[in-house]
N, C-alpha and C positions, 0 to 999 in steps of 0.2 A: 504494500500500500504506500502510495506517495502522497505527501502532505505539503502544501505550500504554506510558508509562514512569513508574515511581514515582520521586518526588523528595521531598526533605525539606519541600517546600512543597506537596505534594499531587500527584495524578496529572497528568502532562502528556501531550501527544499529538504525534506526528510523522507527517506525511503525506509519504511519499517519492515523488519523481519521478526515477526512476533512469535513468542513461545506460547504454547497452549496453556501452561500454568506458570506464568512468569513470577520470579521472585526478585529479579533485578532488571534494570534497563542499562545496556551499554550503548552510550552515544559516542560515535566516532566520526571525526571529520578528516578530510584529506589534507595533503600538503600544498605547498605553493606551486608545485610543478605538475600536478595531476588531479584527478578526481576520485570519486568513490569506486571507480573500477580497479583501483590498486589491488594487487593480488592478496595482500594481507587482510585488507578490509573485507573483500569478498569471501575469503576463507572463514573469517570470524562470523560473518552473516550467515554462512551456510551451516556452520558447526554448532554455534552456541544456543540457538533456540531449542534444540532438542534436550538441552540441559537446564532449562528454566531461565534462560537469559534472553530477553528480547533485545535485538540489535537495531539501533537507529543510525543509518548512514546519513550524515548531514553534509549537504552541499552549501558552502558559503555563498553569500549573495554575488560575489564577483564571478564565481563559476556559473551560477544560474544565469547571469547576465551575458555570459559568453566571452568574458574578458580573459586575456592570456596571462596577465601579470597580477599577482596578488597585491592587495593594498597594504598599507602600513599596519603594524601589529595592533595598534589601538582600534582600527576599523575592523580587524578580524575579531577582536574581543567583543566589539559592539554587536557583530553578527551572532556570535555565540550566546551572548546575553539574550538576544532577541528570540532565539529558538528554545531557550531553556524552559519556559513555561509549557511548551508543547511536549518537551521530553519528560517533564515531571508530571504531566497530566494524568498518566495511568496511576499515580499515587504510590509508585514504587521507588526504592532507592536508585539513584542514577549514578553510574560510573561515567565520569567525564573523560573522554579519550580522543585521540587523534594520532595521525602520523606526521612526522616532521614538524612543519609549522603548526599543524593542528595540535600536536602534542604540546608545543609551547603555549598555545592558547589555553588548553586544558589546565596546565599547571598554573598559569597566571590567574585564572578565574575560579579555580575549584573551591577555595575556602569561602569566598564571598557568595558563591552560588549555592553552597551547601551540598556539594557533590559527596557521594559516599566514598569515592576513591578516584584515582587517576590512572589511566592506561596510556603510557607514552610509547608509541611505536616509532622506531628510528628517531629518537630524540636528537635534534641537531645541536650537539654539545658546543660546537664551534663551526665557523665556516671552514671548508676544506683548506688545509695548509696553514690555518691561522689559529692554532691552539691557544694563543694568548687572548683571543677574543671569546672567552668562555661564557656560556649561558647557564652555568651550573646553578647560579642563584635562583633561576626560575624553577628548576627541578627541585632543588632543596627547599624552596619556599612554598611548595604546593600545599602543605599543611594537612594532607590526608594521606592514607595508605596509597602508595604509588608503585606500579610495576612498569619497568622499562624493558622493552624487547628490542635488542640491538644486534645488528649484523656484525660478525667478527671482523669484516673488512669495510666497515662503514667509514668513508672519508670525513664524515661530519662528526666523528667521535667513535673510536673503537672501545669495546667494553673496558679494557685496561686503563683507559684515560678517564673514566668516570671517578669522581671524588669519593673518598671514604666519607661516611656519614653515620650519625648515631643509628643504632639498630631500630628498625621500624620506620625509618625515613623513606627508604625505597628498596625494592628488590630488583634484580636484573637477571633477565634470561638472555643468554648469548646464543645467537644463531650462527653456527660455524660457517665460515667462508662467504657469508652473505654480504651484499653491498647495501646501500641506503634504501633500495627498493626491495630488499630481500631476495634478489636474484643471486644465484650461485654459478660459478664457471662450470663448464662441462667436465673439467678435470677434477672437480671437487669430489670428495668421498661421500658427501651428502647430496642427494638428488633434490630437485625442486619440490616434488611432492612431499618428501620427508621434511623439508624446511617448513612447509605450510602446516604439516602435522605438529612439528615442534612448537610452532607459534600458537596454534589453537590449543594444544595440550597444556602449554604453559599458562595461557590465559584462563583456561577452564579450571585448572588446579587453583589458581589464584582467586578466581571468582568464588570458588567453593569455600575459601577461607573467609570470605566477606559476609557469609550468611545467605 
């Protein structure tokens, strides 16, 4: 089911993949370079509803408008705030999530929105080749239980680059050989289907711990 939502940043769109007996809603948005067709978002939408988690794939207003470049972070946050009432409408705890730029939005807004937790897929810890420009403060400041799912070869931040933090701040699932889009080279020991299973299994285990 697709739902159009008006926000102060323009019309957004939610594509719902509902569980029969949902206990949680996982709301996930795309990054700055693609849409909800991303392999990880589609894999989660296919797998989680059978386990009591409704998945809402959110398209930011700039994507709905057909623009090719994402707007400033503040505008992305505005769009996310605008869709939140629709995400919370079922009356269930909502996990705020996204991939890449969408993960940053989820981290920045989680506490104020009252999110149950944050799912950060391919969190862009820094621009490629510029580790000194760290965005770790956004991740560490989410203020709710957070799961990072990160490719082992992500140029925006490999798992070993993530900062140490107090227990309970965030957990990290490493996807071996994967890049920022969770693609793996043909020579990798882990195949593409296995990668997606690793992602969905990790997220399922984590959502189970949230109640």
